[in-house]
C-alpha positions as CSV (number, residue, x, y, z in Angstrom):
1,M,-12.7,35.4,11.7
2,T,-13.7,32.3,13.7
3,V,-11.4,29.7,15.1
4,M,-12.7,27.3,12.4
5,D,-11.8,29.9,9.7
6,I,-8.3,30.1,11.1
7,Y,-8.0,26.3,11.2
8,V,-9.3,25.9,7.7
9,S,-7.0,28.7,6.5
10,D,-4.0,27.2,8.3
11,F,-4.9,23.8,6.8
12,E,-5.2,25.2,3.3
13,A,-1.8,27.0,3.7
14,K,-0.1,23.7,4.7
15,R,-1.6,21.6,1.7
16,T,0.9,21.3,-1.1
17,T,0.5,19.8,-4.6
18,P,3.3,17.5,-5.8
19,A,4.7,20.5,-7.8
20,Q,4.9,22.6,-4.7
21,Q,6.7,19.9,-2.6
22,S,10.4,20.3,-2.1
23,A,12.6,17.5,-3.5
24,E,13.2,16.2,0.0
25,E,9.5,16.2,0.9
26,R,8.7,14.2,-2.2
27,A,11.6,11.8,-1.6
28,W,10.4,11.4,2.1
29,D,6.9,10.6,0.9
30,I,8.2,7.9,-1.5
31,A,10.4,6.4,1.2
32,A,7.4,6.5,3.7
33,T,5.4,4.2,1.5
34,V,7.7,1.3,2.1
35,V,6.2,-1.3,4.5
36,D,7.9,-3.4,7.1
37,P,8.1,-6.9,5.7
38,E,7.5,-8.5,9.1
39,I,4.4,-6.3,9.9
40,P,3.0,-5.2,6.6
41,V,0.4,-2.8,8.0
42,L,3.2,-0.5,9.2
43,T,5.3,1.7,7.0
44,I,8.9,2.3,7.9
45,A,7.7,5.9,8.8
46,D,5.0,4.5,11.2
47,L,7.7,2.3,12.8
48,G,10.0,5.2,13.2
49,I,13.0,3.6,11.5
50,L,12.9,6.1,8.6
51,R,15.2,8.7,10.0
52,K,16.1,11.1,7.2
53,V,15.9,11.7,3.5
54,E,18.2,14.0,1.7
55,V,18.3,15.0,-2.0
56,A,21.5,16.6,-3.4
57,D,22.6,16.8,-7.1
58,N,19.8,14.3,-8.1
59,K,21.1,11.8,-5.5
60,V,18.8,10.5,-2.8
61,T,20.2,9.4,0.5
62,V,17.8,7.6,2.8
63,T,18.8,7.0,6.5
64,I,17.2,4.1,8.3
65,T,17.8,2.7,11.8
66,P,17.0,-1.0,12.5
67,T,14.8,-1.9,15.4
68,Y,17.7,-3.9,16.6
69,S,21.2,-4.4,15.2
70,G,20.6,-7.9,13.8
71,C,17.1,-7.2,12.3
72,P,16.8,-9.5,9.3
73,A,14.3,-7.2,7.7
74,M,16.8,-4.5,6.8
75,D,17.9,-6.1,3.6
76,A,14.3,-6.4,2.4
77,I,13.6,-2.8,3.4
78,R,16.7,-1.5,1.6
79,D,15.6,-3.4,-1.6
80,D,12.0,-2.1,-1.2
81,L,13.4,1.5,-0.9
82,Y,15.4,1.0,-4.1
83,T,12.3,-0.4,-5.9
84,A,10.0,2.4,-4.6
85,F,12.5,5.1,-5.9
86,A,13.1,3.3,-9.2
87,K,9.3,3.3,-9.9
88,E,9.3,7.1,-9.4
89,G,12.2,7.6,-11.8
90,Y,15.0,8.0,-9.3
91,G,18.2,6.3,-10.4
92,D,20.8,7.4,-7.9
93,V,19.6,6.2,-4.4
94,H,21.8,5.3,-1.4
95,V,20.4,3.7,1.8
96,D,22.4,4.4,4.9
97,L,21.9,2.0,7.9
98,V,22.7,3.8,11.1
99,L,22.9,2.2,14.5
100,A,23.3,5.2,16.7
101,P,21.2,6.4,18.3
102,A,19.6,3.1,18.9
103,W,16.0,2.7,17.7
104,T,13.4,2.9,20.4
105,T,9.7,2.2,20.4
106,D,9.3,5.9,21.4
107,W,10.0,6.7,17.7
108,M,6.8,4.8,16.6
109,T,3.9,7.1,15.5
110,E,0.6,7.0,17.3
111,A,-0.9,6.1,13.9
112,G,1.5,3.1,13.8
113,K,0.5,2.0,17.2
114,Q,-3.1,2.1,16.3
115,K,-2.4,0.1,13.1
116,L,-0.7,-2.6,15.3
117,Q,-3.7,-2.7,17.6
118,E,-6.1,-3.1,14.6
119,Y,-3.8,-5.8,13.1
120,G,-4.0,-7.9,16.3
121,I,-0.6,-7.0,17.8
122,A,-0.6,-5.2,21.2
123,P,1.4,-2.0,20.7
124,P,4.1,-1.0,23.1
125,S,2.9,0.8,26.1
126,G,4.9,3.3,28.1
127,H,8.3,4.9,27.2
128,S,11.7,3.2,26.9
129,K,14.7,4.1,29.0
130,A,16.5,4.7,25.8
131,G,14.0,7.4,24.9
132,G,15.7,9.6,27.6
133,H,13.1,8.9,30.4
134,S,14.4,8.5,33.9
135,G,13.0,8.2,37.3
136,P,11.7,5.4,39.4
137,I,12.1,1.8,38.4
138,R,9.5,0.8,35.8
139,L,7.2,-2.0,36.7
140,S,5.7,-4.4,34.2
141,L,2.1,-3.7,33.8
142,A,-0.6,-5.7,32.2
143,V,-0.7,-5.8,28.4
144,K,-4.1,-5.2,26.9
145,C,-5.5,-7.9,24.6
146,P,-5.8,-6.4,21.0
147,Q,-8.9,-8.7,20.4
148,C,-11.1,-8.0,23.4
149,N,-9.2,-5.2,25.3
150,S,-8.9,-7.3,28.5
151,L,-6.0,-6.6,30.8
152,N,-6.3,-10.2,32.0
153,T,-3.3,-11.4,29.9
154,K,-0.2,-13.5,30.5
155,E,3.2,-13.6,28.9
156,L,3.8,-17.0,27.4
157,T,7.3,-16.3,26.2
158,R,9.6,-13.2,26.1
159,F,10.4,-13.8,22.4
160,G,7.6,-14.2,20.0
161,S,7.5,-14.3,16.2
162,T,10.3,-11.7,16.1
163,S,12.8,-10.6,18.7
164,C,11.0,-7.3,19.3
165,K,7.7,-9.0,20.2
166,A,6.7,-11.2,23.1
167,L,3.9,-13.9,22.9
168,Y,1.0,-13.4,25.2
169,V,-2.4,-15.0,25.8
170,C,-5.6,-13.5,26.9
171,Q,-7.1,-15.3,29.9
172,D,-10.6,-14.0,29.0
173,C,-11.0,-14.6,25.2
174,K,-8.2,-17.3,25.3
175,E,-6.6,-15.8,22.1
176,P,-2.8,-15.7,21.8
177,F,-1.3,-12.5,20.5
178,D,2.0,-10.7,19.9
179,Y,3.0,-7.8,22.1
180,F,5.4,-5.3,20.6
181,K,7.8,-4.8,23.5
182,V,8.9,-1.4,24.7
183,L,12.5,-1.1,23.6
């Protein structure tokens, strides 16, 4: 058996049909389709705010963590979760909003960061202190332009279109862009 045979065999073993999925896996997949209303190319799973999905006695409980405690998108996300589950026939759905532990950009998926880049928002770079990293004092490094990939960029304002983004401009292509801050 070759390495490729093992890989294909392992892949085949991990694939499941909807009938083979557990109730929680199916519920997670439904919740993971909900997009962030402020950045519609990201799902709440990509963003890392979808924390847990539980199913017990035909009741679904979805746990989400806002990107910051005053995030105005939480009401829209909660409503979108109810809608997504209703479309799939779930009637008893509860959405829990938890603030601890606090959300960090470390929870974003690599696929989500790539989607940000392709959408024209510079993804967070590095790791947050909240993510449990310690050591020397972090320095601010250049932010790469999502349009031309130049590092010749400048912060215009610490707060951009939302509190979790800063507004930058590229000195080479002259395009302004949002940078999703490391939080």
